[in-house]
N, C-alpha and C positions, 0 to 999 in steps of 0.2 A: 449848544457843546465848546466845553474847553477843547479836550484833548481827546479828538477822536480816534480810539486804539486801530492801527493799522492791519494786524491780524486777530482776527476774533477764531477760538477753538471753542464747538460745542459739541459736547459727548453726551454718551448716554443711552440705555441699552433698545432694543427694538420696541420701536411704536410710543416713544417719550414724548415726540415731536418734532424733533431736535432738526429733522426734513424742512418741514414746513415752516418753522421759524426761523431757521436758517437760511433758507429762500427770501422768505418775505422781511428781514432784517438787512439783506443784503441789496435786495429793490430798493429799500429805505434809503441806504448809505448808498445806492449806487456801485456795492463792492462785486469782485468776482465772487459766485457762491461754489463750493465742489463740495458733493455727498459722496464720500469715500466710502461709504457704505456701497453705493451704487457701482464700485468697481468690482469688489469682493464678489458681487451677486455676477457679472458679465463674466468673470473668472468659473465663477461656477457654472453657469450657462454653457458655456465654450468645452468645459470639460464635460460634461452631460452631454453636448451636443456630438460629441466624438466619440462618444461610450466609453469615457477613460473609467478604470474604478477611481472611484472619490478618494480610496484609502491608499490611491500609488503616488504618495508622496511627489517623487522625482519627475513622473507624466505631469501631476497638476502644477508643480511650479512650474514644470517647463512651459505649459500653456501661458499661465501668468506671464511669464518674459516672452511669450513669440505675438500673442495674439495684440492687437492694435486696439485701444480702448479709446470710443468719444463720445464725451459728454458737450452737449450744445447746447442754447439756448431752440426751444422749439416754434415752429407755428402751425403744429397742429391741434386742435382746438376738442380733445377726447380727455383732456381732464391733468394727462399728464405736467410734469413740473418742468422737464427738459425730454432731450432727445437721447436715447443711448444708443451707443452703435458699436458693435464687434465687429473690426474688419469690412466694414463699408454695409453691415446687416442690421436694421432697426431691432432692436430686443429690447423696449422699453417696457414693455408691459412682459414679455414674457419671464423676466426676471423675478416678475411678482407673483409668481406661480407658488404654490406648496412645496412642491419638489426642489424649489430652490430653497425656499425657507429652510427647508429640513435640512439640507447640505451646506449651507454656506460659511456654518459657523467652523465646520468641522474642514474646510477648505482654509478658511483664511486663518486658520490657528498653525498653517504651515510654515514653518521659517522663510522659505525659500519665495511663495508666494508675498507674504509681508514686506520680504526684503525689496522683491520685483517695485511693488505699488507705492510702498514707501516714498522709494525713492523718486518717483514721478511728483508723489504730493508736494514733497516738499521743495521741489523745480518751482511748483506752482504757486507755493506759500512767498517763494522767494520775490514776487514783485507785488510784492503787498499789497494793502487795498481789499484784501482778500476773507471770505467767512468759509471754516471750513471745518464739516462737521463728520461723525463716525465714532469709534469708543477707543482710540488710542490717540486721540489729535493731541489732543494737553500737555498728556505722557509720553507724548514718542514721537509723532511727525512736526507738531511744534511745540516744543517745550518751553521756546521763550517767547510765544501768543502773550501779546498786550493785553489781551480778556480772553479767559477763561472761565466758560458756561458750562456747568454738568446740568441736566436733566435728569429725573427720574420721574418715576410713577409707581405704581403697585403693578405687578405682573396679573394682576385681573383686568383691571382700566385698560393697559396696554394690548390686552387678546383682545378686549371688547371695543376697541378702536380697530383693530386689525380684521377681525370677524366684519365689522361694519364695512368697511373697505373691500372685503372679497365681493361682500351680498352687490354694494353698488356697480361692482365690476362683473356681478350675474354668476359668478363662481359659488359651486355650491357645497361650504365647508361647514362642517358643524362646529359650534361654537367648542364644545370640550376637547375638539383635536386641535383649532386653534392653540388654546389656552396650553395643551400638555406640549406641541411645539417650541411656544415662547419659555415655559419654561427650562423645556432640554436648552434653549439657547441660551438661554441665559446663565446656565450653569456651564457649558462650553465654555462662554464667552470670560466667564470669571474666572474661571478656574485654570486656565491655561497656563502655561510656563510663558512664555512669550506676547508682551505686549496685551494682562489683560483688562479687561474691563473694569477700572478702578476712576475714582475721579484725581484729577491732576493736585495735589496738593494745595495749591494755591487758586483751586476752582472756587466758582462761586454756586452752589447748589441751590437748584429751584424743583420742588416738587410741582409737576403739573397735573396731578390729581383734580378731579372736578373743575379744572381753569379751563377758560377758552382760549383760543390764539391768542386774542386781543389782548386779554389780561396778562398773558407770559410776555407777549412782545412788551407791554408796556412795565415790565419790571426789567425786562431786558436794558430798555432805551434809557430808565431813570439810572440803571447802574452806568451807562456809557457817559451820560450827562453829569454824572459826579466825577468822572474821574478827570 
């Protein structure tokens, strides 16, 4: 590699493969990895846990500011990529439940929530040698990232991936329900006024439909090698 980028932003819709690709790439390069979507899921879990009305923007934003979210390497071999802790409680798998899927886009649309989490994300990015994935990394969180990747796939393909993931964990969710939830989330994410889900103007767009993780990884590594 001629010049390995210090900051890599990977964006894309739900189940586009960004978290898996981002973590594998970080391991390959020896970089810090941060899945920012996990932070929004953690806030959503905390809000529901406290029985706060999901549409009570003021209290939802206050929750985002007050809880301590910790994402760290795991030593548990149950298929997780990392541990997600909120105020010391392990919620790694709890944030993958359908109730979180159905509400996380609403929570992440609130300016107060995005402001609280974006500030933390920017601080992490300042250390360099970081791969950060989410929905507004290249456009808002790390607009000066050295490399911006936007992964996309059809909603049907992404719903199938999420459905298989849920089945693997023993959750009895109907595919049609997963697909409806995915479509609804896409609409909220792409149409929100603040930090909508769109590729950065200088992002490299990769469609992951029908591609293996290995194939997508090879495409990105080739891009890095040419920088």
